[in-house]
CHARMM-style PDB file with segment names, atoms N, HN, CA, C and O in Angstrom:
ATOM      1  N   MET     1      87.873 106.080  -1.795  1.00  0.00      PROA
ATOM      2  CA  MET     1      87.330 106.880  -1.806  1.00  0.00      PROA
ATOM      3  C   MET     1      87.608 108.078  -1.228  1.00  0.00      PROA
ATOM      4  O   MET     1      88.348 107.808  -0.282  1.00  0.00      PROA
ATOM      5  N   LYS     2      87.413 109.355  -1.272  1.00  0.00      PROA
ATOM      6  HN  LYS     2      86.812 109.575  -2.040  1.00  0.00      PROA
ATOM      7  CA  LYS     2      88.311 110.567  -0.783  1.00  0.00      PROA
ATOM      8  C   LYS     2      87.677 111.318   0.265  1.00  0.00      PROA
ATOM      9  O   LYS     2      86.568 111.843   0.167  1.00  0.00      PROA
ATOM     10  N   THR     3      88.730 111.358   1.678  1.00  0.00      PROA
ATOM     11  HN  THR     3      89.631 110.932   1.757  1.00  0.00      PROA
ATOM     12  CA  THR     3      87.453 111.750   3.182  1.00  0.00      PROA
ATOM     13  C   THR     3      88.576 112.908   3.180  1.00  0.00      PROA
ATOM     14  O   THR     3      89.749 112.895   2.807  1.00  0.00      PROA
ATOM     15  N   VAL     4      87.668 114.038   3.810  1.00  0.00      PROA
ATOM     16  HN  VAL     4      86.715 114.049   4.113  1.00  0.00      PROA
ATOM     17  CA  VAL     4      87.785 115.453   3.911  1.00  0.00      PROA
ATOM     18  C   VAL     4      87.250 115.255   5.272  1.00  0.00      PROA
ATOM     19  O   VAL     4      86.087 114.974   5.558  1.00  0.00      PROA
ATOM     20  N   HSD     5      88.284 115.444   6.109  1.00  0.00      PROA
ATOM     21  HN  HSD     5      89.229 115.672   5.877  1.00  0.00      PROA
ATOM     22  CA  HSD     5      87.889 116.076   7.863  1.00  0.00      PROA
ATOM     23  C   HSD     5      87.733 117.509   8.056  1.00  0.00      PROA
ATOM     24  O   HSD     5      88.577 118.388   8.231  1.00  0.00      PROA
ATOM     25  N   ASN     6      86.272 117.552   7.974  1.00  0.00      PROA
ATOM     26  HN  ASN     6      85.586 116.838   7.831  1.00  0.00      PROA
ATOM     27  CA  ASN     6      85.762 119.535   8.353  1.00  0.00      PROA
ATOM     28  C   ASN     6      86.231 119.747  10.190  1.00  0.00      PROA
ATOM     29  O   ASN     6      86.313 118.969  11.140  1.00  0.00      PROA
ATOM     30  N   THR     7      86.438 121.105  10.014  1.00  0.00      PROA
ATOM     31  HN  THR     7      86.372 121.737   9.242  1.00  0.00      PROA
ATOM     32  CA  THR     7      86.509 121.500  11.138  1.00  0.00      PROA
ATOM     33  C   THR     7      85.673 121.417  12.449  1.00  0.00      PROA
ATOM     34  O   THR     7      86.128 121.457  13.592  1.00  0.00      PROA
ATOM     35  N   ASP     8      83.962 121.255  11.964  1.00  0.00      PROA
ATOM     36  HN  ASP     8      83.593 121.223  11.035  1.00  0.00      PROA
ATOM     37  CA  ASP     8      82.804 120.940  12.902  1.00  0.00      PROA
ATOM     38  C   ASP     8      82.943 119.706  13.360  1.00  0.00      PROA
ATOM     39  O   ASP     8      82.017 119.506  14.147  1.00  0.00      PROA
ATOM     40  N   GLY     9      83.801 118.534  13.248  1.00  0.00      PROA
ATOM     41  HN  GLY     9      84.553 118.696  12.608  1.00  0.00      PROA
ATOM     42  CA  GLY     9      83.330 117.269  13.507  1.00  0.00      PROA
ATOM     43  C   GLY     9      82.644 116.283  12.844  1.00  0.00      PROA
ATOM     44  O   GLY     9      82.000 115.304  13.220  1.00  0.00      PROA
ATOM     45  N   THR    10      82.920 116.748  11.786  1.00  0.00      PROA
ATOM     46  HN  THR    10      83.444 117.544  11.480  1.00  0.00      PROA
ATOM     47  CA  THR    10      82.234 115.912  10.471  1.00  0.00      PROA
ATOM     48  C   THR    10      83.212 115.513   9.207  1.00  0.00      PROA
ATOM     49  O   THR    10      84.175 116.090   8.702  1.00  0.00      PROA
ATOM     50  N   SER    11      82.761 114.680   9.014  1.00  0.00      PROA
ATOM     51  HN  SER    11      81.978 114.211   9.425  1.00  0.00      PROA
ATOM     52  CA  SER    11      83.963 114.013   7.668  1.00  0.00      PROA
ATOM     53  C   SER    11      82.522 113.913   6.576  1.00  0.00      PROA
ATOM     54  O   SER    11      81.332 113.616   6.682  1.00  0.00      PROA
ATOM     55  N   THR    12      83.788 114.507   5.149  1.00  0.00      PROA
ATOM     56  HN  THR    12      84.755 114.748   5.063  1.00  0.00      PROA
ATOM     57  CA  THR    12      82.572 114.366   3.711  1.00  0.00      PROA
ATOM     58  C   THR    12      83.838 113.357   3.186  1.00  0.00      PROA
ATOM     59  O   THR    12      85.028 113.651   3.066  1.00  0.00      PROA
ATOM     60  N   PHE    13      83.101 111.955   2.892  1.00  0.00      PROA
ATOM     61  HN  PHE    13      82.135 111.716   2.989  1.00  0.00      PROA
ATOM     62  CA  PHE    13      83.515 111.302   1.864  1.00  0.00      PROA
ATOM     63  C   PHE    13      83.015 111.251   0.517  1.00  0.00      PROA
ATOM     64  O   PHE    13      81.899 110.773   0.313  1.00  0.00      PROA
ATOM     65  N   SER    14      83.830 111.759  -0.570  1.00  0.00      PROA
ATOM     66  HN  SER    14      84.736 112.148  -0.404  1.00  0.00      PROA
ATOM     67  CA  SER    14      83.201 111.014  -2.055  1.00  0.00      PROA
ATOM     68  C   SER    14      83.900 109.954  -2.845  1.00  0.00      PROA
ATOM     69  O   SER    14      85.011 109.434  -2.751  1.00  0.00      PROA
ATOM     70  N   ALA    15      82.838 109.799  -3.691  1.00  0.00      PROA
ATOM     71  HN  ALA    15      81.935 110.222  -3.767  1.00  0.00      PROA
ATOM     72  CA  ALA    15      83.368 108.700  -4.908  1.00  0.00      PROA
ATOM     73  C   ALA    15      82.767 108.667  -5.555  1.00  0.00      PROA
ATOM     74  O   ALA    15      81.929 109.568  -5.583  1.00  0.00      PROA
ATOM     75  N   LYS    16      82.724 107.511  -6.664  1.00  0.00      PROA
ATOM     76  HN  LYS    16      83.405 106.779  -6.641  1.00  0.00      PROA
ATOM     77  CA  LYS    16      82.143 107.616  -7.761  1.00  0.00      PROA
ATOM     78  C   LYS    16      80.769 106.756  -7.636  1.00  0.00      PROA
ATOM     79  O   LYS    16      80.763 106.108  -6.589  1.00  0.00      PROA
ATOM     80  N   CYS    17      79.815 106.611  -8.286  1.00  0.00      PROA
ATOM     81  HN  CYS    17      79.821 107.137  -9.136  1.00  0.00      PROA
ATOM     82  CA  CYS    17      78.785 105.027  -7.303  1.00  0.00      PROA
ATOM     83  C   CYS    17      79.136 104.329  -8.648  1.00  0.00      PROA
ATOM     84  O   CYS    17      79.452 104.717  -9.773  1.00  0.00      PROA
ATOM     85  N   ARG    18      78.939 103.106  -8.026  1.00  0.00      PROA
ATOM     86  HN  ARG    18      78.682 102.791  -7.112  1.00  0.00      PROA
ATOM     87  CA  ARG    18      79.668 101.884  -8.647  1.00  0.00      PROA
ATOM     88  C   ARG    18      78.661 101.923 -10.077  1.00  0.00      PROA
ATOM     89  O   ARG    18      79.054 101.573 -11.190  1.00  0.00      PROA
ATOM     90  N   ILE    19      77.482 102.359  -9.807  1.00  0.00      PROA
ATOM     91  HN  ILE    19      77.162 102.643  -8.904  1.00  0.00      PROA
ATOM     92  CA  ILE    19      76.721 102.300 -11.027  1.00  0.00      PROA
ATOM     93  C   ILE    19      76.007 103.555 -12.233  1.00  0.00      PROA
ATOM     94  O   ILE    19      75.322 103.552 -13.256  1.00  0.00      PROA
ATOM     95  N   THR    20      76.712 104.563 -11.298  1.00  0.00      PROA
ATOM     96  HN  THR    20      77.269 104.565 -10.468  1.00  0.00      PROA
ATOM     97  CA  THR    20      76.159 105.973 -12.220  1.00  0.00      PROA
ATOM     98  C   THR    20      77.342 106.462 -13.052  1.00  0.00      PROA
ATOM     99  O   THR    20      77.451 106.954 -14.175  1.00  0.00      PROA
ATOM    100  N   ASN    21      78.380 106.064 -11.844  1.00  0.00      PROA
ATOM    101  HN  ASN    21      78.291 105.664 -10.932  1.00  0.00      PROA
ATOM    102  CA  ASN    21      79.874 106.090 -12.292  1.00  0.00      PROA
ATOM    103  C   ASN    21      80.008 107.918 -12.313  1.00  0.00      PROA
ATOM    104  O   ASN    21      80.681 108.647 -13.041  1.00  0.00      PROA
ATOM    105  N   LYS    22      79.022 108.252 -11.144  1.00  0.00      PROA
ATOM    106  HN  LYS    22      78.475 107.660 -10.552  1.00  0.00      PROA
ATOM    107  CA  LYS    22      78.585 109.815 -11.372  1.00  0.00      PROA
ATOM    108  C   LYS    22      79.150 110.487  -9.637  1.00  0.00      PROA
ATOM    109  O   LYS    22      78.848 109.811  -8.653  1.00  0.00      PROA
ATOM    110  N   SER    23      79.898 111.728  -9.457  1.00  0.00      PROA
ATOM    111  HN  SER    23      80.143 112.277 -10.256  1.00  0.00      PROA
ATOM    112  CA  SER    23      80.646 111.681  -7.928  1.00  0.00      PROA
ATOM    113  C   SER    23      79.419 111.882  -6.898  1.00  0.00      PROA
ATOM    114  O   SER    23      78.282 112.268  -7.170  1.00  0.00      PROA
ATOM    115  N   HSD    24      79.831 111.600  -5.927  1.00  0.00      PROA
ATOM    116  HN  HSD    24      80.754 111.287  -5.706  1.00  0.00      PROA
ATOM    117  CA  HSD    24      78.575 111.519  -5.085  1.00  0.00      PROA
ATOM    118  C   HSD    24      79.218 111.688  -4.103  1.00  0.00      PROA
ATOM    119  O   HSD    24      80.300 111.110  -4.006  1.00  0.00      PROA
ATOM    120  N   SER    25      78.619 112.775  -2.777  1.00  0.00      PROA
ATOM    121  HN  SER    25      77.740 113.245  -2.856  1.00  0.00      PROA
ATOM    122  CA  SER    25      79.948 112.723  -1.432  1.00  0.00      PROA
ATOM    123  C   SER    25      78.193 112.897  -0.551  1.00  0.00      PROA
ATOM    124  O   SER    25      77.049 113.116  -0.948  1.00  0.00      PROA
ATOM    125  N   VAL    26      79.084 112.563   1.276  1.00  0.00      PROA
ATOM    126  HN  VAL    26      80.014 112.386   1.598  1.00  0.00      PROA
ATOM    127  CA  VAL    26      78.096 112.236   2.187  1.00  0.00      PROA
ATOM    128  C   VAL    26      78.964 113.082   3.145  1.00  0.00      PROA
ATOM    129  O   VAL    26      80.175 113.088   2.926  1.00  0.00      PROA
ATOM    130  N   THR    27      78.464 113.821   4.215  1.00  0.00      PROA
ATOM    131  HN  THR    27      77.480 113.817   4.393  1.00  0.00      PROA
ATOM    132  CA  THR    27      78.758 114.354   5.005  1.00  0.00      PROA
ATOM    133  C   THR    27      78.546 113.705   6.537  1.00  0.00      PROA
ATOM    134  O   THR    27      77.386 113.984   6.839  1.00  0.00      PROA
ATOM    135  N   ILE    28      79.001 113.160   7.337  1.00  0.00      PROA
ATOM    136  HN  ILE    28      79.943 112.933   7.092  1.00  0.00      PROA
ATOM    137  CA  ILE    28      78.715 112.164   8.489  1.00  0.00      PROA
ATOM    138  C   ILE    28      79.455 112.771   9.658  1.00  0.00      PROA
ATOM    139  O   ILE    28      80.378 113.557   9.443  1.00  0.00      PROA
ATOM    140  N   PRO    29      79.085 112.434  10.922  1.00  0.00      PROA
ATOM    141  CA  PRO    29      79.637 112.545  11.965  1.00  0.00      PROA
ATOM    142  C   PRO    29      80.991 111.944  11.882  1.00  0.00      PROA
ATOM    143  O   PRO    29      81.063 111.025  11.065  1.00  0.00      PROA
ATOM    144  N   THR    30      82.116 112.239  12.541  1.00  0.00      PROA
ATOM    145  HN  THR    30      82.057 112.985  13.204  1.00  0.00      PROA
ATOM    146  CA  THR    30      83.408 111.564  12.548  1.00  0.00      PROA
ATOM    147  C   THR    30      83.226 110.604  13.312  1.00  0.00      PROA
ATOM    148  O   THR    30      83.352 109.462  12.873  1.00  0.00      PROA
ATOM    149  N   PHE    31      82.873 110.844  14.686  1.00  0.00      PROA
ATOM    150  HN  PHE    31      82.771 111.772  15.043  1.00  0.00      PROA
ATOM    151  CA  PHE    31      82.983 110.014  15.400  1.00  0.00      PROA
ATOM    152  C   PHE    31      81.858 108.979  15.261  1.00  0.00      PROA
ATOM    153  O   PHE    31      82.333 108.021  15.872  1.00  0.00      PROA
ATOM    154  N   GLY    32      80.793 108.648  14.871  1.00  0.00      PROA
ATOM    155  HN  GLY    32      80.407 109.425  14.374  1.00  0.00      PROA
ATOM    156  CA  GLY    32      79.980 107.406  14.394  1.00  0.00      PROA
ATOM    157  C   GLY    32      80.697 106.897  13.573  1.00  0.00      PROA
ATOM    158  O   GLY    32      80.842 105.678  13.667  1.00  0.00      PROA
ATOM    159  N   TYR    33      81.457 107.674  12.397  1.00  0.00      PROA
ATOM    160  HN  TYR    33      81.339 108.665  12.321  1.00  0.00      PROA
ATOM    161  CA  TYR    33      81.977 106.913  11.373  1.00  0.00      PROA
ATOM    162  C   TYR    33      83.202 105.730  12.171  1.00  0.00      PROA
ATOM    163  O   TYR    33      83.257 104.519  11.955  1.00  0.00      PROA
ATOM    164  N   HSD    34      84.253 106.682  13.280  1.00  0.00      PROA
ATOM    165  HN  HSD    34      84.208 107.666  13.455  1.00  0.00      PROA
ATOM    166  CA  HSD    34      85.207 105.589  13.575  1.00  0.00      PROA
ATOM    167  C   HSD    34      84.393 104.218  14.682  1.00  0.00      PROA
ATOM    168  O   HSD    34      84.773 103.107  15.052  1.00  0.00      PROA
ATOM    169  N   LEU    35      83.326 104.911  14.871  1.00  0.00      PROA
ATOM    170  HN  LEU    35      83.017 105.813  14.570  1.00  0.00      PROA
ATOM    171  CA  LEU    35      82.443 103.148  15.713  1.00  0.00      PROA
ATOM    172  C   LEU    35      82.240 102.763  14.863  1.00  0.00      PROA
ATOM    173  O   LEU    35      83.134 101.917  14.855  1.00  0.00      PROA
ATOM    174  N   TRP    36      81.469 102.554  13.482  1.00  0.00      PROA
ATOM    175  HN  TRP    36      80.743 103.241  13.488  1.00  0.00      PROA
ATOM    176  CA  TRP    36      81.095 101.885  12.871  1.00  0.00      PROA
ATOM    177  C   TRP    36      83.195 101.070  12.171  1.00  0.00      PROA
ATOM    178  O   TRP    36      83.627  99.952  11.892  1.00  0.00      PROA
ATOM    179  N   GLN    37      83.604 102.064  12.199  1.00  0.00      PROA
ATOM    180  HN  GLN    37      83.253 102.973  12.426  1.00  0.00      PROA
ATOM    181  CA  GLN    37      84.959 101.271  11.674  1.00  0.00      PROA
ATOM    182  C   GLN    37      85.539 100.110  12.891  1.00  0.00      PROA
ATOM    183  O   GLN    37      86.339  99.224  12.589  1.00  0.00      PROA
ATOM    184  N   ASN    38      85.132 100.243  13.927  1.00  0.00      PROA
ATOM    185  HN  ASN    38      84.482 100.962  14.172  1.00  0.00      PROA
ATOM    186  CA  ASN    38      85.445  99.681  15.091  1.00  0.00      PROA
ATOM    187  C   ASN    38      84.495  98.387  15.592  1.00  0.00      PROA
ATOM    188  O   ASN    38      84.401  97.966  16.745  1.00  0.00      PROA
ATOM    189  N   GLY    39      83.858  97.910  14.463  1.00  0.00      PROA
ATOM    190  HN  GLY    39      83.935  98.252  13.526  1.00  0.00      PROA
ATOM    191  CA  GLY    39      82.335  97.105  14.740  1.00  0.00      PROA
ATOM    192  C   GLY    39      81.072  97.429  15.113  1.00  0.00      PROA
ATOM    193  O   GLY    39      80.308  96.489  15.334  1.00  0.00      PROA
ATOM    194  N   MET    40      80.633  98.649  15.245  1.00  0.00      PROA
ATOM    195  HN  MET    40      81.253  99.412  15.066  1.00  0.00      PROA
ATOM    196  CA  MET    40      79.965  98.935  15.625  1.00  0.00      PROA
ATOM    197  C   MET    40      78.602  98.590  14.680  1.00  0.00      PROA
ATOM    198  O   MET    40      79.138  97.921  13.797  1.00  0.00      PROA
ATOM    199  N   LEU    41      77.311  98.635  14.366  1.00  0.00      PROA
ATOM    200  HN  LEU    41      76.876  99.178  15.083  1.00  0.00      PROA
ATOM    201  CA  LEU    41      76.243  98.748  13.149  1.00  0.00      PROA
ATOM    202  C   LEU    41      76.482 100.093  12.655  1.00  0.00      PROA
ATOM    203  O   LEU    41      76.840 101.121  13.230  1.00  0.00      PROA
ATOM    204  N   ILE    42      76.187  99.823  11.409  1.00  0.00      PROA
ATOM    205  HN  ILE    42      75.897  98.988  10.941  1.00  0.00      PROA
ATOM    206  CA  ILE    42      76.695 101.651  10.688  1.00  0.00      PROA
ATOM    207  C   ILE    42      74.779 102.013  11.503  1.00  0.00      PROA
ATOM    208  O   ILE    42      74.784 102.961  12.287  1.00  0.00      PROA
ATOM    209  N   GLN    43      74.100 101.675  11.405  1.00  0.00      PROA
ATOM    210  HN  GLN    43      74.095 100.904  10.767  1.00  0.00      PROA
ATOM    211  CA  GLN    43      72.892 102.390  11.816  1.00  0.00      PROA
ATOM    212  C   GLN    43      72.861 102.750  13.486  1.00  0.00      PROA
ATOM    213  O   GLN    43      72.150 103.719  13.749  1.00  0.00      PROA
ATOM    214  N   LYS    44      73.493 102.143  14.575  1.00  0.00      PROA
ATOM    215  HN  LYS    44      74.070 101.355  14.361  1.00  0.00      PROA
ATOM    216  CA  LYS    44      73.744 102.466  15.561  1.00  0.00      PROA
ATOM    217  C   LYS    44      74.405 103.396  15.742  1.00  0.00      PROA
ATOM    218  O   LYS    44      73.891 104.372  16.287  1.00  0.00      PROA
ATOM    219  N   ALA    45      75.740 103.422  15.360  1.00  0.00      PROA
ATOM    220  HN  ALA    45      76.157 102.629  14.917  1.00  0.00      PROA
ATOM    221  CA  ALA    45      77.056 104.327  15.242  1.00  0.00      PROA
ATOM    222  C   ALA    45      76.397 105.547  14.385  1.00  0.00      PROA
ATOM    223  O   ALA    45      77.113 106.537  14.233  1.00  0.00      PROA
ATOM    224  N   MET    46      75.511 105.555  13.997  1.00  0.00      PROA
ATOM    225  HN  MET    46      74.930 104.751  14.121  1.00  0.00      PROA
ATOM    226  CA  MET    46      74.921 106.780  12.896  1.00  0.00      PROA
ATOM    227  C   MET    46      73.712 107.290  12.626  1.00  0.00      PROA
ATOM    228  O   MET    46      73.344 107.919  11.634  1.00  0.00      PROA
ATOM    229  N   PRO    47      72.935 106.871  13.890  1.00  0.00      PROA
ATOM    230  CA  PRO    47      71.163 106.901  13.430  1.00  0.00      PROA
ATOM    231  C   PRO    47      70.910 108.181  13.328  1.00  0.00      PROA
ATOM    232  O   PRO    47      69.796 108.486  13.754  1.00  0.00      PROA
ATOM    233  N   ASN    48      71.588 109.100  12.887  1.00  0.00      PROA
ATOM    234  HN  ASN    48      72.493 108.853  12.541  1.00  0.00      PROA
ATOM    235  CA  ASN    48      71.063 110.401  12.349  1.00  0.00      PROA
ATOM    236  C   ASN    48      71.494 111.013  10.819  1.00  0.00      PROA
ATOM    237  O   ASN    48      71.217 112.056  10.226  1.00  0.00      PROA
ATOM    238  N   VAL    49      72.252 109.912  10.519  1.00  0.00      PROA
ATOM    239  HN  VAL    49      72.477 109.066  11.001  1.00  0.00      PROA
ATOM    240  CA  VAL    49      72.925 109.782   8.961  1.00  0.00      PROA
ATOM    241  C   VAL    49      71.322 109.113   7.959  1.00  0.00      PROA
ATOM    242  O   VAL    49      70.567 108.204   8.306  1.00  0.00      PROA
ATOM    243  N   THR    50      71.285 109.593   7.253  1.00  0.00      PROA
ATOM    244  HN  THR    50      71.898 110.332   6.971  1.00  0.00      PROA
ATOM    245  CA  THR    50      70.259 108.793   6.182  1.00  0.00      PROA
ATOM    246  C   THR    50      70.359 107.558   5.781  1.00  0.00      PROA
ATOM    247  O   THR    50      71.487 107.151   5.504  1.00  0.00      PROA
ATOM    248  N   PRO    51      69.616 106.975   5.695  1.00  0.00      PROA
ATOM    249  CA  PRO    51      69.722 105.489   5.338  1.00  0.00      PROA
ATOM    250  C   PRO    51      70.435 105.525   4.008  1.00  0.00      PROA
ATOM    251  O   PRO    51      70.673 104.338   3.785  1.00  0.00      PROA
ATOM    252  N   ASP    52      70.734 105.978   3.368  1.00  0.00      PROA
ATOM    253  HN  ASP    52      70.541 106.942   3.549  1.00  0.00      PROA
ATOM    254  CA  ASP    52      70.576 106.212   1.436  1.00  0.00      PROA
ATOM    255  C   ASP    52      71.990 106.697   1.904  1.00  0.00      PROA
ATOM    256  O   ASP    52      72.789 105.805   1.619  1.00  0.00      PROA
ATOM    257  N   ASP    53      72.552 107.635   2.441  1.00  0.00      PROA
ATOM    258  HN  ASP    53      71.904 108.360   2.672  1.00  0.00      PROA
ATOM    259  CA  ASP    53      74.486 107.785   2.750  1.00  0.00      PROA
ATOM    260  C   ASP    53      74.886 106.809   3.494  1.00  0.00      PROA
ATOM    261  O   ASP    53      76.003 106.384   3.198  1.00  0.00      PROA
ATOM    262  N   ARG    54      74.268 106.217   4.511  1.00  0.00      PROA
ATOM    263  HN  ARG    54      73.361 106.562   4.751  1.00  0.00      PROA
ATOM    264  CA  ARG    54      75.088 104.885   5.032  1.00  0.00      PROA
ATOM    265  C   ARG    54      74.942 104.032   3.923  1.00  0.00      PROA
ATOM    266  O   ARG    54      75.971 103.471   3.544  1.00  0.00      PROA
ATOM    267  N   GLU    55      73.979 103.826   3.368  1.00  0.00      PROA
ATOM    268  HN  GLU    55      73.144 104.281   3.676  1.00  0.00      PROA
ATOM    269  CA  GLU    55      74.034 102.505   2.328  1.00  0.00      PROA
ATOM    270  C   GLU    55      75.528 103.244   1.307  1.00  0.00      PROA
ATOM    271  O   GLU    55      76.443 102.433   1.448  1.00  0.00      PROA
ATOM    272  N   PHE    56      75.879 104.109   0.649  1.00  0.00      PROA
ATOM    273  HN  PHE    56      75.136 104.768   0.535  1.00  0.00      PROA
ATOM    274  CA  PHE    56      76.678 104.874  -0.350  1.00  0.00      PROA
ATOM    275  C   PHE    56      77.947 104.705   0.439  1.00  0.00      PROA
ATOM    276  O   PHE    56      78.900 104.363  -0.260  1.00  0.00      PROA
ATOM    277  N   LEU    57      78.271 104.905   2.095  1.00  0.00      PROA
ATOM    278  HN  LEU    57      77.497 105.183   2.662  1.00  0.00      PROA
ATOM    279  CA  LEU    57      79.730 104.719   2.778  1.00  0.00      PROA
ATOM    280  C   LEU    57      79.591 103.141   2.417  1.00  0.00      PROA
ATOM    281  O   LEU    57      80.495 102.730   1.689  1.00  0.00      PROA
ATOM    282  N   GLN    58      78.410 101.994   2.880  1.00  0.00      PROA
ATOM    283  HN  GLN    58      77.676 102.328   3.471  1.00  0.00      PROA
ATOM    284  CA  GLN    58      79.087 100.865   2.253  1.00  0.00      PROA
ATOM    285  C   GLN    58      79.083 100.149   1.050  1.00  0.00      PROA
ATOM    286  O   GLN    58      79.849  99.207   0.846  1.00  0.00      PROA
ATOM    287  N   SER    59      78.234 100.565   0.224  1.00  0.00      PROA
ATOM    288  HN  SER    59      77.612 101.330   0.390  1.00  0.00      PROA
ATOM    289  CA  SER    59      78.417  99.883  -1.097  1.00  0.00      PROA
ATOM    290  C   SER    59      78.509 100.692  -2.472  1.00  0.00      PROA
ATOM    291  O   SER    59      78.216 100.408  -3.633  1.00  0.00      PROA
ATOM    292  N   LYS    60      79.205 102.172  -1.652  1.00  0.00      PROA
ATOM    293  HN  LYS    60      79.442 102.403  -0.709  1.00  0.00      PROA
ATOM    294  CA  LYS    60      79.579 103.310  -3.202  1.00  0.00      PROA
ATOM    295  C   LYS    60      78.103 102.925  -3.926  1.00  0.00      PROA
ATOM    296  O   LYS    60      78.281 103.220  -5.107  1.00  0.00      PROA
ATOM    297  N   THR    61      77.281 102.615  -3.837  1.00  0.00      PROA
ATOM    298  HN  THR    61      77.136 102.375  -2.877  1.00  0.00      PROA
ATOM    299  CA  THR    61      76.225 103.305  -4.544  1.00  0.00      PROA
ATOM    300  C   THR    61      75.069 104.306  -3.982  1.00  0.00      PROA
ATOM    301  O   THR    61      74.468 104.245  -2.910  1.00  0.00      PROA
ATOM    302  N   SER    62      74.951 105.203  -4.992  1.00  0.00      PROA
ATOM    303  HN  SER    62      75.439 105.253  -5.863  1.00  0.00      PROA
ATOM    304  CA  SER    62      73.848 106.481  -4.414  1.00  0.00      PROA
ATOM    305  C   SER    62      73.018 106.571  -4.896  1.00  0.00      PROA
ATOM    306  O   SER    62      72.896 106.112  -6.031  1.00  0.00      PROA
ATOM    307  N   PRO    63      71.870 107.321  -4.150  1.00  0.00      PROA
ATOM    308  CA  PRO    63      70.354 106.951  -4.501  1.00  0.00      PROA
ATOM    309  C   PRO    63      70.080 106.924  -5.715  1.00  0.00      PROA
ATOM    310  O   PRO    63      69.038 106.405  -6.116  1.00  0.00      PROA
ATOM    311  N   GLU    64      70.976 107.485  -6.527  1.00  0.00      PROA
ATOM    312  HN  GLU    64      71.822 107.907  -6.201  1.00  0.00      PROA
ATOM    313  CA  GLU    64      70.197 107.409  -8.352  1.00  0.00      PROA
ATOM    314  C   GLU    64      70.358 105.781  -9.041  1.00  0.00      PROA
ATOM    315  O   GLU    64      69.666 105.010  -9.706  1.00  0.00      PROA
ATOM    316  N   GLY    65      72.340 105.830  -8.146  1.00  0.00      PROA
ATOM    317  HN  GLY    65      72.902 106.456  -7.606  1.00  0.00      PROA
ATOM    318  CA  GLY    65      72.165 104.278  -8.664  1.00  0.00      PROA
ATOM    319  C   GLY    65      71.490 103.254  -7.978  1.00  0.00      PROA
ATOM    320  O   GLY    65      71.903 102.188  -8.434  1.00  0.00      PROA
ATOM    321  N   TRP    66      70.574 103.047  -7.023  1.00  0.00      PROA
ATOM    322  HN  TRP    66      70.238 103.913  -6.653  1.00  0.00      PROA
ATOM    323  CA  TRP    66      69.914 102.177  -6.469  1.00  0.00      PROA
ATOM    324  C   TRP    66      68.192 102.264  -7.337  1.00  0.00      PROA
ATOM    325  O   TRP    66      67.369 101.359  -7.478  1.00  0.00      PROA
ATOM    326  N   GLU    67      68.128 103.732  -7.792  1.00  0.00      PROA
ATOM    327  HN  GLU    67      68.796 104.467  -7.677  1.00  0.00      PROA
ATOM    328  CA  GLU    67      67.040 103.968  -7.924  1.00  0.00      PROA
ATOM    329  C   GLU    67      67.233 103.002 -10.025  1.00  0.00      PROA
ATOM    330  O   GLU    67      66.354 102.320 -10.552  1.00  0.00      PROA
ATOM    331  N   LEU    68      68.330 103.276 -10.517  1.00  0.00      PROA
ATOM    332  HN  LEU    68      69.044 103.830 -10.089  1.00  0.00      PROA
ATOM    333  CA  LEU    68      68.322 102.558 -11.530  1.00  0.00      PROA
ATOM    334  C   LEU    68      68.320 101.234 -11.564  1.00  0.00      PROA
ATOM    335  O   LEU    68      67.803 100.576 -12.466  1.00  0.00      PROA
ATOM    336  N   LEU    69      68.923 100.757 -10.543  1.00  0.00      PROA
ATOM    337  HN  LEU    69      69.343 101.292  -9.810  1.00  0.00      PROA
ATOM    338  CA  LEU    69      69.160  99.370 -10.148  1.00  0.00      PROA
ATOM    339  C   LEU    69      67.580  98.305 -10.005  1.00  0.00      PROA
ATOM    340  O   LEU    69      67.381  97.176 -10.453  1.00  0.00      PROA
ATOM    341  N   PHE    70      66.728  99.146  -9.265  1.00  0.00      PROA
ATOM    342  HN  PHE    70      66.889 100.064  -8.901  1.00  0.00      PROA
ATOM    343  CA  PHE    70      65.806  98.769  -9.116  1.00  0.00      PROA
ATOM    344  C   PHE    70      64.658  99.045  -9.803  1.00  0.00      PROA
ATOM    345  O   PHE    70      63.634  98.400  -9.584  1.00  0.00      PROA
ATOM    346  N   SER    71      64.728 100.397 -11.039  1.00  0.00      PROA
ATOM    347  HN  SER    71      65.560 100.921 -11.217  1.00  0.00      PROA
ATOM    348  CA  SER    71      64.033 100.339 -12.318  1.00  0.00      PROA
ATOM    349  C   SER    71      63.766  99.624 -12.680  1.00  0.00      PROA
ATOM    350  O   SER    71      62.646  99.186 -12.944  1.00  0.00      PROA
ATOM    351  N   ALA    72      65.461  99.002 -12.905  1.00  0.00      PROA
ATOM    352  HN  ALA    72      66.371  99.357 -12.690  1.00  0.00      PROA
ATOM    353  CA  ALA    72      65.464  97.711 -14.303  1.00  0.00      PROA
ATOM    354  C   ALA    72      64.656  96.299 -13.979  1.00  0.00      PROA
ATOM    355  O   ALA    72      64.026  95.554 -14.730  1.00  0.00      PROA
ATOM    356  N   ARG    73      64.990  96.222 -12.247  1.00  0.00      PROA
ATOM    357  HN  ARG    73      65.502  96.827 -11.638  1.00  0.00      PROA
ATOM    358  CA  ARG    73      64.194  94.950 -12.436  1.00  0.00      PROA
ATOM    359  C   ARG    73      62.539  94.980 -12.709  1.00  0.00      PROA
ATOM    360  O   ARG    73      61.829  94.200 -13.342  1.00  0.00      PROA
ATOM    361  N   ASP    74      62.217  96.216 -11.961  1.00  0.00      PROA
ATOM    362  HN  ASP    74      62.794  96.851 -11.446  1.00  0.00      PROA
ATOM    363  CA  ASP    74      60.867  96.213 -12.202  1.00  0.00      PROA
ATOM    364  C   ASP    74      60.288  95.992 -13.808  1.00  0.00      PROA
ATOM    365  O   ASP    74      59.155  95.808 -14.253  1.00  0.00      PROA
ATOM    366  N   GLU    75      61.671  96.106 -14.462  1.00  0.00      PROA
ATOM    367  HN  GLU    75      62.591  96.256 -14.101  1.00  0.00      PROA
ATOM    368  CA  GLU    75      61.207  95.954 -15.732  1.00  0.00      PROA
ATOM    369  C   GLU    75      61.180  95.099 -16.562  1.00  0.00      PROA
ATOM    370  O   GLU    75      60.914  95.141 -17.763  1.00  0.00      PROA
ATOM    371  N   GLU    76      61.590  93.934 -15.603  1.00  0.00      PROA
ATOM    372  HN  GLU    76      61.806  93.899 -14.627  1.00  0.00      PROA
ATOM    373  CA  GLU    76      61.905  92.591 -16.066  1.00  0.00      PROA
ATOM    374  C   GLU    76      60.542  91.767 -16.085  1.00  0.00      PROA
ATOM    375  OT1 GLU    76      60.538  90.589 -16.443  1.00  0.00      PROA
TER     376      GLU     76
END
């Protein structure tokens, strides 16, 4: 995952989604990221970050990727 530290106290994380193989980026508070990396639950460390963005940080699965995964399951 590529990381860019912005001057406003945020960091932008970019990677290819593991399902779609398309580039996806999220911008989050840098302090919250450090809290998470040091053991705090991600939803506690970054309560104002969307669940989709938190999920991408954890699994590299974009919202589009999750949609593909769950729509494929619904068709089974």
